[in-house]
C-alpha positions in Angstrom: -18.9 14.3 -14.5 -15.9 13.3 -14.6 -12.8 14.8 -12.3 -9.6 15.8 -13.0 -7.7 13.6 -9.6 -6.8 10.3 -10.5 -8.9 7.8 -9.4 -6.9 6.9 -5.7 -7.5 9.9 -4.8 -11.6 9.6 -5.2 -12.0 6.9 -3.1 -12.3 7.3 0.9 -9.6 9.9 2.2 -6.4 8.7 3.4 -4.6 10.4 6.9 -1.2 11.5 5.8 0.7 8.8 7.4 -0.4 6.5 5.3 0.7 8.7 1.6 3.7 7.1 2.6 3.5 3.6 3.0 1.6 0.7 2.3 -1.6 0.8 4.0 -4.0 -1.4 2.8 -7.1 1.0 3.2 -6.4 0.7 6.8 -7.4 4.3 8.6 -7.8 5.5 12.1 -11.0 3.8 14.1 -12.9 6.1 16.4 -15.2 4.7 19.7 -15.3 5.2 23.3 -13.5 3.5 25.8 -16.0 2.0 28.2 -14.8 1.2 31.6 -16.9 -0.3 34.5 -17.8 3.3 36.0 -19.2 3.4 32.7 -17.5 6.8 32.3 -16.8 7.0 28.1 -13.8 8.7 26.9 -12.9 9.2 23.2 -10.3 7.5 22.2 -9.0 5.9 18.7 -7.5 2.8 17.4 -3.8 3.7 15.2 -3.4 0.7 12.7 -0.4 -1.9 13.3 2.4 -0.5 11.3 5.7 -1.5 10.9 9.1 -0.5 9.3 10.3 -3.4 6.9 12.4 -4.0 4.3 10.7 -5.5 1.4 12.7 -6.9 -1.8 11.4 -6.4 -5.0 12.6 -9.1 -7.9 12.1 -6.8 -10.6 14.1 -4.1 -9.5 16.6 -6.7 -7.9 16.9 -4.4 -4.6 15.5 -3.4 -1.2 12.6 -0.9 0.0 12.1 0.8 3.3 8.7 0.5 4.0 5.8 1.7 6.5 3.5 -1.3 6.0 0.7 -3.2 8.1 0.8 -6.2 8.8 -2.6 -6.8 6.9 -0.7 -5.2 4.0 2.3 -8.3 4.6 0.4 -11.5 4.7 -1.4 -10.1 1.7 2.6 -10.1 -0.3 2.5 -13.1 1.4 0.0 -14.9 0.2 0.4 -12.8 -3.4 4.3 -14.2 -3.7 6.2 -11.1 -2.9 6.3 -7.6 -3.5 6.1 -6.9 -6.9 2.9 -9.3 -7.2 1.0 -7.5 -4.8 1.4 -4.2 -6.4 1.1 -5.5 -10.0 -2.4 -7.2 -9.0 -3.5 -4.7 -6.6 -5.9 -1.7 -7.8 -4.6 1.9 -8.0 -7.6 3.0 -6.1 -6.8 -0.2 -3.2 -3.2 1.1 -3.1 -4.3 4.2 -2.0 -0.6 6.4 -1.5 1.7 7.7 -3.5 5.0 5.9 -2.8 2.7 2.4 -3.8 2.1 3.9 -6.8 5.2 5.0 -7.3 6.7 1.2 -6.8 4.2 0.1 -9.0 5.0 2.4 -12.0 8.9 1.3 -11.3 7.8 -2.2 -11.7 5.9 -1.9 -14.6 8.3 0.1 -16.5 11.3 -2.7 -15.4 9.0 -5.5 -16.5 8.4 -3.4 -19.7 12.0 -3.3 -20.8 12.8 -7.2 -19.9 10.0 -7.9 -21.7 11.5 -6.3 -25.1 14.8 -7.4 -24.1 13.9 -10.9 -24.0 11.2 -10.3 -27.3 14.5 -8.3 -28.9 17.1 -11.4 -28.1 14.8 -13.8 -30.0 
């Protein structure tokens, strides 16, 4: 039976901090410290998160976002924040803030295409 929840919420559960930025599917990883004495202790590894101002060409403004370094490399590879948001599936974005930005970019693109079509 199909769920009434959005598709991105059916993906692997994200931790709360990932909802406030672009984490690209990165999660907290758990494991053990294994020193020379072989006395193992639990620890965790957090994603490498940076606060950056990223420019949206469609919206013509900067956004303060928390992004992982892997997402920064992907944004460079795709050719900008707008292309990254548009070419990435919703379930892979997996954050409410990213989906809101994607919807803003889509609406702005639709406005510009309708105005250019009306001018022709």
